[in-house]
VMD Tcl script that builds the backbone (N, CA, C; Angstrom):
set m [mol new atoms 474]
animate dup $m
set s [atomselect $m all]
$s set {name element resname resid chain x y z} {
  {N N MET 1 A 94.152 -59.686 -118.031}
  {CA C MET 1 A 94.631 -59.781 -116.743}
  {C C MET 1 A 95.998 -60.345 -116.974}
  {N N SER 2 A 96.984 -59.483 -116.312}
  {CA C SER 2 A 98.357 -60.175 -116.289}
  {C C SER 2 A 98.775 -61.393 -115.644}
  {N N PHE 3 A 99.809 -61.782 -115.941}
  {CA C PHE 3 A 100.360 -63.148 -115.218}
  {C C PHE 3 A 100.330 -63.030 -113.813}
  {N N PHE 4 A 100.916 -61.828 -113.171}
  {CA C PHE 4 A 100.978 -61.729 -111.782}
  {C C PHE 4 A 99.629 -61.290 -111.160}
  {N N ASP 5 A 98.712 -60.785 -112.024}
  {CA C ASP 5 A 97.297 -60.706 -111.285}
  {C C ASP 5 A 96.687 -62.053 -111.271}
  {N N ASN 6 A 96.791 -62.892 -112.253}
  {CA C ASN 6 A 96.266 -64.268 -112.182}
  {C C ASN 6 A 96.967 -65.061 -111.072}
  {N N LEU 7 A 98.227 -64.758 -110.824}
  {CA C LEU 7 A 98.891 -65.559 -109.742}
  {C C LEU 7 A 98.432 -65.150 -108.467}
  {N N LYS 8 A 98.196 -63.757 -108.329}
  {CA C LYS 8 A 97.749 -63.325 -107.086}
  {C C LYS 8 A 96.164 -63.784 -106.795}
  {N N LYS 9 A 95.512 -63.781 -107.824}
  {CA C LYS 9 A 94.037 -64.545 -107.501}
  {C C LYS 9 A 94.163 -65.787 -107.217}
  {N N LYS 10 A 95.057 -66.613 -107.835}
  {CA C LYS 10 A 95.021 -68.162 -107.497}
  {C C LYS 10 A 95.476 -68.223 -105.985}
  {N N VAL 11 A 96.267 -67.548 -105.659}
  {CA C VAL 11 A 96.838 -67.531 -104.225}
  {C C VAL 11 A 95.805 -67.078 -103.221}
  {N N GLU 12 A 95.066 -66.153 -103.566}
  {CA C GLU 12 A 94.000 -65.691 -102.840}
  {C C GLU 12 A 92.806 -66.652 -102.628}
  {N N GLU 13 A 92.516 -67.501 -103.777}
  {CA C GLU 13 A 91.706 -68.476 -103.829}
  {C C GLU 13 A 92.018 -69.625 -103.002}
  {N N ALA 14 A 93.501 -69.849 -102.924}
  {CA C ALA 14 A 93.828 -71.142 -102.077}
  {C C ALA 14 A 93.644 -70.521 -100.825}
  {N N ALA 15 A 94.002 -69.368 -100.367}
  {CA C ALA 15 A 93.932 -69.010 -99.058}
  {C C ALA 15 A 92.452 -69.006 -98.404}
  {N N ALA 16 A 91.677 -68.690 -99.388}
  {CA C ALA 16 A 90.487 -68.613 -98.886}
  {C C ALA 16 A 89.694 -70.046 -98.576}
  {N N SER 17 A 90.124 -71.023 -99.527}
  {CA C SER 17 A 89.545 -72.395 -99.170}
  {C C SER 17 A 90.251 -72.821 -97.997}
  {N N VAL 18 A 91.302 -72.586 -97.436}
  {CA C VAL 18 A 91.902 -72.857 -96.256}
  {C C VAL 18 A 91.162 -72.307 -95.013}
  {N N LEU 19 A 90.857 -70.959 -95.298}
  {CA C LEU 19 A 90.309 -70.239 -94.311}
  {C C LEU 19 A 88.766 -70.922 -93.989}
  {N N LYS 20 A 88.057 -71.289 -95.142}
  {CA C LYS 20 A 86.776 -71.789 -94.882}
  {C C LYS 20 A 86.846 -73.162 -94.019}
  {N N ASN 21 A 88.048 -73.715 -93.933}
  {CA C ASN 21 A 87.982 -75.010 -93.109}
  {C C ASN 21 A 88.939 -74.718 -91.875}
  {N N ASP 22 A 88.716 -73.611 -91.172}
  {CA C ASP 22 A 89.681 -73.487 -90.135}
  {C C ASP 22 A 89.458 -74.617 -88.943}
  {N N SER 23 A 88.219 -74.809 -88.755}
  {CA C SER 23 A 87.986 -75.925 -87.797}
  {C C SER 23 A 86.984 -76.988 -88.324}
  {N N GLY 24 A 87.404 -78.179 -88.245}
  {CA C GLY 24 A 86.551 -79.227 -88.879}
  {C C GLY 24 A 87.425 -80.167 -89.463}
  {N N SER 25 A 86.877 -80.729 -90.756}
  {CA C SER 25 A 87.567 -81.853 -91.286}
  {C C SER 25 A 87.205 -81.830 -92.802}
  {N N GLU 26 A 88.167 -82.506 -93.565}
  {CA C GLU 26 A 87.877 -82.500 -95.175}
  {C C GLU 26 A 88.276 -83.946 -95.289}
  {N N SER 27 A 87.371 -84.694 -96.099}
  {CA C SER 27 A 87.634 -86.193 -96.540}
  {C C SER 27 A 88.087 -85.970 -97.904}
  {N N PHE 28 A 89.034 -87.025 -98.130}
  {CA C PHE 28 A 89.524 -87.270 -99.567}
  {C C PHE 28 A 89.326 -88.826 -99.820}
  {N N VAL 29 A 88.870 -89.215 -100.952}
  {CA C VAL 29 A 88.293 -90.417 -101.239}
  {C C VAL 29 A 88.989 -90.708 -102.512}
  {N N PHE 30 A 89.575 -91.912 -102.445}
  {CA C PHE 30 A 90.448 -92.487 -103.607}
  {C C PHE 30 A 89.868 -93.834 -103.965}
  {N N ASP 31 A 89.499 -93.976 -105.185}
  {CA C ASP 31 A 89.061 -95.295 -105.626}
  {C C ASP 31 A 90.072 -96.405 -105.665}
  {N N ASP 32 A 91.417 -95.952 -106.069}
  {CA C ASP 32 A 92.365 -96.871 -106.012}
  {C C ASP 32 A 93.681 -95.989 -105.825}
  {N N ILE 33 A 94.762 -96.887 -105.218}
  {CA C ILE 33 A 96.112 -96.181 -104.871}
  {C C ILE 33 A 96.871 -96.335 -106.230}
  {N N PRO 34 A 97.419 -95.307 -106.837}
  {CA C PRO 34 A 98.123 -95.272 -108.099}
  {C C PRO 34 A 99.665 -95.852 -107.857}
  {N N THR 35 A 100.312 -96.432 -108.850}
  {CA C THR 35 A 101.624 -97.031 -108.663}
  {C C THR 35 A 102.455 -96.214 -109.465}
  {N N THR 36 A 102.061 -95.179 -110.256}
  {CA C THR 36 A 102.662 -94.486 -111.220}
  {C C THR 36 A 102.571 -92.954 -110.884}
  {N N LEU 37 A 103.610 -92.204 -111.196}
  {CA C LEU 37 A 103.245 -90.670 -110.987}
  {C C LEU 37 A 102.234 -90.062 -111.756}
  {N N ASP 38 A 102.078 -90.680 -113.080}
  {CA C ASP 38 A 100.898 -90.124 -113.930}
  {C C ASP 38 A 99.667 -90.401 -113.172}
  {N N GLY 39 A 99.528 -91.697 -112.654}
  {CA C GLY 39 A 98.250 -92.056 -112.067}
  {C C GLY 39 A 98.067 -91.040 -110.754}
  {N N PHE 40 A 99.166 -91.065 -110.022}
  {CA C PHE 40 A 99.121 -90.074 -108.910}
  {C C PHE 40 A 98.505 -88.475 -109.224}
  {N N LYS 41 A 99.027 -87.997 -110.512}
  {CA C LYS 41 A 98.608 -86.700 -111.029}
  {C C LYS 41 A 97.250 -86.583 -111.281}
  {N N ALA 42 A 96.868 -87.836 -111.364}
  {CA C ALA 42 A 95.164 -87.730 -111.987}
  {C C ALA 42 A 94.441 -87.934 -110.953}
  {N N LEU 43 A 94.867 -87.756 -109.408}
  {CA C LEU 43 A 93.882 -88.121 -108.100}
  {C C LEU 43 A 93.530 -86.752 -107.992}
  {N N PRO 44 A 92.222 -86.841 -107.251}
  {CA C PRO 44 A 91.780 -85.591 -106.866}
  {C C PRO 44 A 92.578 -84.812 -105.999}
  {N N GLY 45 A 92.639 -83.444 -106.067}
  {CA C GLY 45 A 93.632 -82.657 -105.208}
  {C C GLY 45 A 94.977 -82.761 -105.702}
  {N N ALA 46 A 95.420 -83.538 -106.848}
  {CA C ALA 46 A 96.803 -83.226 -107.364}
  {C C ALA 46 A 96.966 -82.005 -108.014}
  {N N ASP 47 A 96.143 -81.120 -108.246}
  {CA C ASP 47 A 96.498 -79.836 -108.714}
  {C C ASP 47 A 97.238 -78.861 -107.538}
  {N N LEU 48 A 97.198 -79.518 -106.284}
  {CA C LEU 48 A 97.889 -78.822 -105.290}
  {C C LEU 48 A 97.524 -77.418 -104.844}
  {N N ARG 49 A 96.070 -77.178 -105.107}
  {CA C ARG 49 A 95.484 -75.900 -104.663}
  {C C ARG 49 A 95.007 -75.901 -103.211}
  {N N ASN 50 A 94.791 -77.259 -102.685}
  {CA C ASN 50 A 94.445 -77.481 -101.337}
  {C C ASN 50 A 95.198 -78.083 -100.522}
  {N N PRO 51 A 95.727 -77.344 -99.429}
  {CA C PRO 51 A 96.819 -77.861 -98.633}
  {C C PRO 51 A 96.278 -79.079 -97.968}
  {N N ALA 52 A 95.101 -79.342 -97.627}
  {CA C ALA 52 A 94.838 -80.448 -96.916}
  {C C ALA 52 A 94.711 -81.485 -97.648}
  {N N ALA 53 A 94.542 -81.499 -99.177}
  {CA C ALA 53 A 94.818 -82.455 -100.206}
  {C C ALA 53 A 96.114 -82.976 -100.273}
  {N N VAL 54 A 97.130 -81.959 -100.102}
  {CA C VAL 54 A 98.422 -82.330 -100.127}
  {C C VAL 54 A 98.952 -83.312 -98.915}
  {N N VAL 55 A 98.260 -82.949 -97.870}
  {CA C VAL 55 A 98.418 -84.056 -96.792}
  {C C VAL 55 A 97.843 -85.219 -97.036}
  {N N ALA 56 A 96.636 -85.456 -97.610}
  {CA C ALA 56 A 96.201 -86.766 -98.144}
  {C C ALA 56 A 96.807 -87.529 -99.192}
  {N N LEU 57 A 97.533 -86.659 -100.037}
  {CA C LEU 57 A 98.312 -87.153 -101.133}
  {C C LEU 57 A 99.615 -87.652 -100.620}
  {N N THR 58 A 100.240 -86.958 -99.521}
  {CA C THR 58 A 101.437 -87.423 -99.034}
  {C C THR 58 A 101.306 -88.920 -98.437}
  {N N ILE 59 A 100.127 -89.269 -97.659}
  {CA C ILE 59 A 99.787 -90.427 -97.064}
  {C C ILE 59 A 99.666 -91.395 -98.426}
  {N N VAL 60 A 98.954 -91.001 -99.376}
  {CA C VAL 60 A 99.071 -91.986 -100.436}
  {C C VAL 60 A 100.287 -92.202 -101.061}
  {N N ALA 61 A 101.161 -91.389 -101.335}
  {CA C ALA 61 A 102.610 -91.519 -101.754}
  {C C ALA 61 A 103.339 -92.474 -100.704}
  {N N LEU 62 A 103.157 -92.347 -99.440}
  {CA C LEU 62 A 103.904 -92.972 -98.705}
  {C C LEU 62 A 103.341 -94.574 -98.484}
  {N N ASN 63 A 102.149 -94.767 -99.036}
  {CA C ASN 63 A 101.830 -96.123 -99.089}
  {C C ASN 63 A 102.383 -96.827 -100.244}
  {N N VAL 64 A 102.612 -96.085 -101.305}
  {CA C VAL 64 A 103.323 -96.730 -102.635}
  {C C VAL 64 A 104.785 -97.264 -102.166}
  {N N TYR 65 A 105.416 -96.759 -101.085}
  {CA C TYR 65 A 106.768 -97.134 -100.681}
  {C C TYR 65 A 107.079 -98.475 -100.779}
  {N N PRO 66 A 106.275 -99.167 -100.050}
  {CA C PRO 66 A 106.609 -100.764 -99.842}
  {C C PRO 66 A 106.748 -101.554 -101.382}
  {N N MET 67 A 105.901 -100.944 -102.238}
  {CA C MET 67 A 105.778 -101.660 -103.333}
  {C C MET 67 A 106.657 -101.164 -104.478}
  {N N ASP 68 A 107.022 -99.617 -104.630}
  {CA C ASP 68 A 107.809 -99.112 -105.469}
  {C C ASP 68 A 108.407 -97.613 -104.763}
  {N N LYS 69 A 109.690 -97.887 -104.208}
  {CA C LYS 69 A 110.259 -97.065 -103.511}
  {C C LYS 69 A 110.422 -95.618 -104.407}
  {N N ASP 70 A 111.066 -95.902 -105.626}
  {CA C ASP 70 A 111.406 -94.900 -106.438}
  {C C ASP 70 A 109.894 -94.140 -106.967}
  {N N ALA 71 A 108.950 -94.880 -107.121}
  {CA C ALA 71 A 107.772 -94.195 -107.602}
  {C C ALA 71 A 107.180 -93.331 -106.316}
  {N N SER 72 A 107.226 -93.810 -105.209}
  {CA C SER 72 A 106.862 -93.028 -103.934}
  {C C SER 72 A 107.684 -91.808 -103.919}
  {N N PHE 73 A 108.892 -91.912 -103.961}
  {CA C PHE 73 A 109.788 -90.529 -103.908}
  {C C PHE 73 A 109.423 -89.814 -105.209}
  {N N ALA 74 A 109.164 -90.186 -106.210}
  {CA C ALA 74 A 108.715 -89.334 -107.465}
  {C C ALA 74 A 107.513 -88.457 -107.041}
  {N N MET 75 A 106.434 -89.292 -106.292}
  {CA C MET 75 A 105.346 -88.700 -105.869}
  {C C MET 75 A 105.387 -87.671 -104.947}
  {N N LEU 76 A 106.237 -87.965 -103.895}
  {CA C LEU 76 A 106.595 -86.880 -102.786}
  {C C LEU 76 A 107.245 -85.797 -103.452}
  {N N ASN 77 A 108.176 -85.947 -104.398}
  {CA C ASN 77 A 108.969 -84.983 -105.006}
  {C C ASN 77 A 107.853 -83.981 -105.790}
  {N N TYR 78 A 106.889 -84.519 -106.437}
  {CA C TYR 78 A 105.922 -83.796 -107.274}
  {C C TYR 78 A 105.137 -82.955 -106.150}
  {N N LEU 79 A 104.863 -83.615 -105.080}
  {CA C LEU 79 A 104.210 -82.737 -104.020}
  {C C LEU 79 A 104.959 -81.500 -103.470}
  {N N ARG 80 A 106.252 -81.666 -103.513}
  {CA C ARG 80 A 107.224 -80.504 -103.061}
  {C C ARG 80 A 107.543 -79.445 -103.900}
  {N N GLY 81 A 107.069 -79.735 -105.220}
  {CA C GLY 81 A 107.348 -78.673 -106.183}
  {C C GLY 81 A 108.793 -78.450 -106.568}
  {N N PRO 82 A 109.435 -77.456 -106.769}
  {CA C PRO 82 A 110.922 -77.335 -107.245}
  {C C PRO 82 A 111.825 -77.882 -106.431}
  {N N GLU 83 A 111.628 -78.121 -105.122}
  {CA C GLU 83 A 112.669 -78.377 -104.206}
  {C C GLU 83 A 112.468 -79.902 -103.979}
  {N N PRO 84 A 113.350 -80.909 -104.452}
  {CA C PRO 84 A 113.071 -82.460 -104.123}
  {C C PRO 84 A 113.372 -82.576 -102.897}
  {N N LEU 85 A 113.021 -83.697 -102.302}
  {CA C LEU 85 A 113.565 -84.391 -101.086}
  {C C LEU 85 A 115.060 -84.219 -100.830}
  {N N SER 86 A 115.567 -83.723 -99.826}
  {CA C SER 86 A 117.000 -83.798 -99.403}
  {C C SER 86 A 117.183 -85.295 -98.987}
  {N N ASN 87 A 118.714 -85.606 -99.046}
  {CA C ASN 87 A 118.989 -86.883 -98.858}
  {C C ASN 87 A 118.760 -87.270 -97.272}
  {N N GLN 88 A 118.583 -86.111 -96.436}
  {CA C GLN 88 A 118.523 -86.362 -95.080}
  {C C GLN 88 A 116.875 -86.843 -95.032}
  {N N ALA 89 A 115.913 -86.202 -95.921}
  {CA C ALA 89 A 114.520 -86.659 -95.731}
  {C C ALA 89 A 114.292 -88.041 -96.278}
  {N N ILE 90 A 115.035 -88.348 -97.341}
  {CA C ILE 90 A 114.942 -89.606 -97.884}
  {C C ILE 90 A 115.452 -90.811 -96.784}
  {N N ALA 91 A 116.615 -90.447 -96.205}
  {CA C ALA 91 A 117.113 -91.312 -95.241}
  {C C ALA 91 A 116.084 -91.413 -94.300}
  {N N PHE 92 A 115.332 -90.414 -93.734}
  {CA C PHE 92 A 114.354 -90.513 -92.527}
  {C C PHE 92 A 113.247 -91.473 -93.047}
  {N N ILE 93 A 112.843 -91.330 -94.279}
  {CA C ILE 93 A 111.635 -92.187 -94.743}
  {C C ILE 93 A 112.147 -93.694 -94.846}
  {N N ASN 94 A 113.385 -93.847 -95.178}
  {CA C ASN 94 A 113.859 -95.298 -95.255}
  {C C ASN 94 A 113.975 -95.874 -94.012}
  {N N ASP 95 A 114.259 -95.063 -93.072}
  {CA C ASP 95 A 114.295 -95.453 -91.764}
  {C C ASP 95 A 113.099 -95.822 -91.114}
  {N N ARG 96 A 111.988 -94.987 -91.363}
  {CA C ARG 96 A 110.603 -95.263 -90.832}
  {C C ARG 96 A 110.194 -96.645 -91.363}
  {N N PHE 97 A 110.840 -97.059 -92.530}
  {CA C PHE 97 A 110.122 -98.351 -92.958}
  {C C PHE 97 A 111.088 -99.656 -92.817}
  {N N TYR 98 A 112.180 -99.049 -92.093}
  {CA C TYR 98 A 113.466 -100.098 -91.961}
  {C C TYR 98 A 112.838 -101.557 -91.330}
  {N N ASP 99 A 111.993 -101.401 -90.383}
  {CA C ASP 99 A 111.578 -102.916 -89.760}
  {C C ASP 99 A 110.193 -103.215 -90.217}
  {N N ASN 100 A 110.078 -103.075 -91.351}
  {CA C ASN 100 A 108.878 -103.710 -92.067}
  {C C ASN 100 A 107.680 -103.051 -91.492}
  {N N LYS 101 A 107.657 -101.783 -91.179}
  {CA C LYS 101 A 106.399 -100.978 -90.591}
  {C C LYS 101 A 105.690 -100.403 -91.701}
  {N N ILE 102 A 105.318 -101.312 -92.866}
  {CA C ILE 102 A 104.607 -100.773 -93.809}
  {C C ILE 102 A 103.029 -100.430 -93.509}
  {N N TYR 103 A 102.575 -101.083 -92.361}
  {CA C TYR 103 A 101.204 -100.597 -91.749}
  {C C TYR 103 A 100.947 -99.276 -91.456}
  {N N VAL 104 A 102.127 -98.411 -90.948}
  {CA C VAL 104 A 102.145 -97.095 -90.630}
  {C C VAL 104 A 101.242 -96.418 -91.560}
  {N N PRO 105 A 101.765 -96.264 -92.804}
  {CA C PRO 105 A 100.841 -95.217 -93.522}
  {C C PRO 105 A 99.641 -95.714 -93.829}
  {N N ARG 106 A 99.271 -97.101 -93.887}
  {CA C ARG 106 A 97.952 -97.648 -94.194}
  {C C ARG 106 A 97.106 -97.288 -93.078}
  {N N SER 107 A 97.711 -97.050 -91.817}
  {CA C SER 107 A 96.798 -96.598 -90.765}
  {C C SER 107 A 96.037 -95.438 -90.719}
  {N N TYR 108 A 96.461 -94.446 -91.582}
  {CA C TYR 108 A 95.715 -93.238 -91.750}
  {C C TYR 108 A 94.557 -93.437 -92.646}
  {N N PHE 109 A 94.323 -94.308 -93.339}
  {CA C PHE 109 A 92.903 -94.620 -94.042}
  {C C PHE 109 A 91.914 -94.971 -93.121}
  {N N LYS 110 A 90.811 -94.358 -93.356}
  {CA C LYS 110 A 89.778 -94.708 -92.457}
  {C C LYS 110 A 89.178 -96.335 -92.774}
  {N N GLY 111 A 89.096 -96.877 -91.367}
  {CA C GLY 111 A 88.742 -98.342 -91.244}
  {C C GLY 111 A 89.898 -99.153 -91.126}
  {N N ALA 112 A 91.175 -98.452 -91.258}
  {CA C ALA 112 A 92.377 -99.456 -91.081}
  {C C ALA 112 A 92.888 -99.481 -89.514}
  {N N THR 113 A 92.799 -100.786 -88.907}
  {CA C THR 113 A 92.880 -100.620 -87.471}
  {C C THR 113 A 93.834 -102.051 -87.285}
  {N N PRO 114 A 94.333 -102.116 -86.023}
  {CA C PRO 114 A 94.989 -103.337 -85.603}
  {C C PRO 114 A 94.231 -104.673 -85.985}
  {N N ASP 115 A 92.844 -104.710 -85.744}
  {CA C ASP 115 A 92.137 -105.722 -85.810}
  {C C ASP 115 A 92.125 -106.244 -87.216}
  {N N ASN 116 A 92.235 -105.365 -88.220}
  {CA C ASN 116 A 92.269 -105.902 -89.456}
  {C C ASN 116 A 93.564 -105.769 -90.221}
  {N N ASP 117 A 94.558 -105.884 -89.388}
  {CA C ASP 117 A 95.983 -105.803 -90.041}
  {C C ASP 117 A 96.078 -104.510 -90.751}
  {N N TYR 118 A 95.472 -103.429 -90.154}
  {CA C TYR 118 A 95.589 -102.143 -91.069}
  {C C TYR 118 A 95.362 -102.104 -92.512}
  {N N ALA 119 A 94.273 -102.894 -92.831}
  {CA C ALA 119 A 93.877 -103.071 -94.273}
  {C C ALA 119 A 92.589 -102.238 -94.710}
  {N N PRO 120 A 92.759 -101.163 -95.107}
  {CA C PRO 120 A 91.570 -100.386 -95.376}
  {C C PRO 120 A 90.876 -101.028 -96.604}
  {N N GLN 121 A 89.616 -100.711 -96.819}
  {CA C GLN 121 A 88.858 -101.009 -97.765}
  {C C GLN 121 A 88.440 -99.995 -99.029}
  {N N ALA 122 A 88.466 -100.370 -100.144}
  {CA C ALA 122 A 87.899 -99.290 -100.970}
  {C C ALA 122 A 86.612 -98.998 -101.040}
  {N N PRO 123 A 86.212 -97.689 -101.372}
  {CA C PRO 123 A 87.161 -96.679 -101.594}
  {C C PRO 123 A 87.955 -96.446 -100.329}
  {N N PHE 124 A 89.123 -95.768 -100.780}
  {CA C PHE 124 A 90.075 -95.315 -99.324}
  {C C PHE 124 A 89.820 -93.945 -98.980}
  {N N THR 125 A 89.810 -93.708 -97.843}
  {CA C THR 125 A 89.292 -92.488 -97.410}
  {C C THR 125 A 90.273 -91.965 -96.466}
  {N N ILE 126 A 90.894 -90.770 -96.510}
  {CA C ILE 126 A 91.778 -90.104 -95.569}
  {C C ILE 126 A 91.011 -88.797 -95.155}
  {N N GLU 127 A 90.817 -88.765 -93.869}
  {CA C GLU 127 A 90.065 -87.494 -93.231}
  {C C GLU 127 A 91.177 -86.497 -92.650}
  {N N VAL 128 A 91.379 -85.404 -92.916}
  {CA C VAL 128 A 92.299 -84.313 -92.708}
  {C C VAL 128 A 91.559 -83.357 -91.844}
  {N N LEU 129 A 92.109 -83.099 -90.624}
  {CA C LEU 129 A 91.397 -82.366 -89.695}
  {C C LEU 129 A 92.112 -80.991 -89.421}
  {N N THR 130 A 91.274 -79.818 -89.281}
  {CA C THR 130 A 91.938 -78.683 -89.036}
  {C C THR 130 A 91.484 -78.233 -87.537}
  {N N THR 131 A 92.264 -77.417 -87.035}
  {CA C THR 131 A 91.903 -76.865 -85.748}
  {C C THR 131 A 92.040 -75.256 -85.902}
  {N N PRO 132 A 91.687 -74.537 -84.728}
  {CA C PRO 132 A 91.959 -73.094 -84.819}
  {C C PRO 132 A 93.419 -72.717 -84.853}
  {N N HIS 133 A 94.279 -73.728 -84.529}
  {CA C HIS 133 A 95.820 -73.534 -84.558}
  {C C HIS 133 A 96.349 -73.920 -85.856}
  {N N THR 134 A 95.582 -74.495 -86.759}
  {CA C THR 134 A 96.256 -74.986 -88.081}
  {C C THR 134 A 97.164 -73.753 -88.694}
  {N N ARG 135 A 96.874 -72.509 -88.644}
  {CA C ARG 135 A 97.513 -71.450 -89.210}
  {C C ARG 135 A 98.488 -70.671 -88.345}
  {N N ASP 136 A 98.761 -71.119 -87.180}
  {CA C ASP 136 A 99.642 -70.578 -86.462}
  {C C ASP 136 A 101.126 -70.288 -86.834}
  {N N CYS 137 A 101.555 -71.008 -87.671}
  {CA C CYS 137 A 102.912 -71.026 -88.342}
  {C C CYS 137 A 102.899 -70.557 -89.752}
  {N N GLU 138 A 101.743 -69.959 -90.252}
  {CA C GLU 138 A 101.629 -69.484 -91.521}
  {C C GLU 138 A 102.625 -68.508 -92.066}
  {N N LYS 139 A 102.952 -67.692 -91.115}
  {CA C LYS 139 A 104.171 -66.782 -91.569}
  {C C LYS 139 A 105.344 -67.382 -91.964}
  {N N GLU 140 A 105.722 -68.576 -91.118}
  {CA C GLU 140 A 106.829 -69.445 -91.416}
  {C C GLU 140 A 106.646 -70.269 -92.657}
  {N N GLY 141 A 105.376 -70.324 -93.316}
  {CA C GLY 141 A 105.213 -71.067 -94.572}
  {C C GLY 141 A 104.789 -72.343 -94.140}
  {N N ARG 142 A 104.199 -72.539 -93.024}
  {CA C ARG 142 A 103.830 -73.976 -92.621}
  {C C ARG 142 A 102.255 -73.839 -92.120}
  {N N LEU 143 A 101.554 -74.946 -92.316}
  {CA C LEU 143 A 100.001 -74.970 -91.738}
  {C C LEU 143 A 100.259 -76.482 -90.929}
  {N N THR 144 A 99.634 -76.544 -89.960}
  {CA C THR 144 A 99.560 -77.925 -89.255}
  {C C THR 144 A 98.029 -78.613 -89.297}
  {N N PHE 145 A 98.170 -79.579 -89.811}
  {CA C PHE 145 A 96.808 -80.356 -90.082}
  {C C PHE 145 A 96.944 -81.711 -89.065}
  {N N TYR 146 A 96.002 -82.392 -89.040}
  {CA C TYR 146 A 95.852 -83.600 -88.179}
  {C C TYR 146 A 95.256 -84.852 -89.060}
  {N N VAL 147 A 95.601 -85.812 -88.685}
  {CA C VAL 147 A 95.125 -87.040 -89.523}
  {C C VAL 147 A 94.851 -88.223 -88.510}
  {N N ASN 148 A 93.626 -88.833 -88.373}
  {CA C ASN 148 A 93.372 -89.934 -87.378}
  {C C ASN 148 A 94.206 -91.226 -88.017}
  {N N SER 149 A 94.828 -91.860 -86.995}
  {CA C SER 149 A 95.224 -93.212 -87.266}
  {C C SER 149 A 94.537 -94.318 -86.508}
  {N N GLY 150 A 94.285 -95.279 -87.311}
  {CA C GLY 150 A 93.380 -96.608 -86.619}
  {C C GLY 150 A 94.387 -96.945 -85.541}
  {N N GLY 151 A 95.707 -96.942 -85.442}
  {CA C GLY 151 A 96.403 -97.416 -84.356}
  {C C GLY 151 A 96.716 -96.514 -83.383}
  {N N ALA 152 A 96.035 -95.316 -83.316}
  {CA C ALA 152 A 96.385 -94.304 -82.150}
  {C C ALA 152 A 94.952 -93.719 -81.539}
  {N N ASP 153 A 95.142 -93.302 -80.322}
  {CA C ASP 153 A 94.008 -92.835 -79.592}
  {C C ASP 153 A 93.618 -91.271 -80.173}
  {N N ASN 154 A 94.720 -90.506 -80.602}
  {CA C ASN 154 A 94.587 -89.094 -80.985}
  {C C ASN 154 A 94.938 -88.939 -82.250}
  {N N PRO 155 A 94.285 -87.824 -82.994}
  {CA C PRO 155 A 94.964 -87.457 -84.233}
  {C C PRO 155 A 96.443 -87.313 -84.379}
  {N N ARG 156 A 97.266 -87.401 -85.387}
  {CA C ARG 156 A 98.413 -87.166 -85.497}
  {C C ARG 156 A 98.719 -85.889 -86.231}
  {N N PRO 157 A 99.729 -85.043 -85.582}
  {CA C PRO 157 A 99.876 -83.948 -86.803}
  {C C PRO 157 A 100.751 -84.086 -87.831}
  {N N CYS 158 A 100.422 -83.449 -88.851}
  {CA C CYS 158 A 101.154 -83.623 -90.253}
  {C C CYS 158 A 101.719 -82.461 -90.719}
}
mol reanalyze $m
mol bondsrecalc $m
mol representation Tube
mol addrep $m
């Protein structure tokens, strides 16, 4: 099988895994939150074959930001592939954390609520939701997933 045949097969497998989950949810469980890029790459879903896993890993990477901004950006750049974060995207992320809002990315872990100061318990679980509209913008290269936040009544789009 040629390189391009293998590539086509991988793309079809990835698309099939997304199609299986058009309505529902997928949970991602992490025993710990890594603080290095190597540790991040060892997490479940870090092979980047499952778009819902990329959503969960984005939340993990953003949770690293308050402790190590550079490691967080390295993780996010890994998720983005060959195109690193733009200066505008970096400024946007920096702005989100400006007023010490480090609780926001924690709020996406199951069990993290205002009552416990958004402190999730290990193992850390992120539930990524799909809807019949998840694939509406697929032709533009985008999928829309949702994630519950312990600080909001409705799931947030990702």
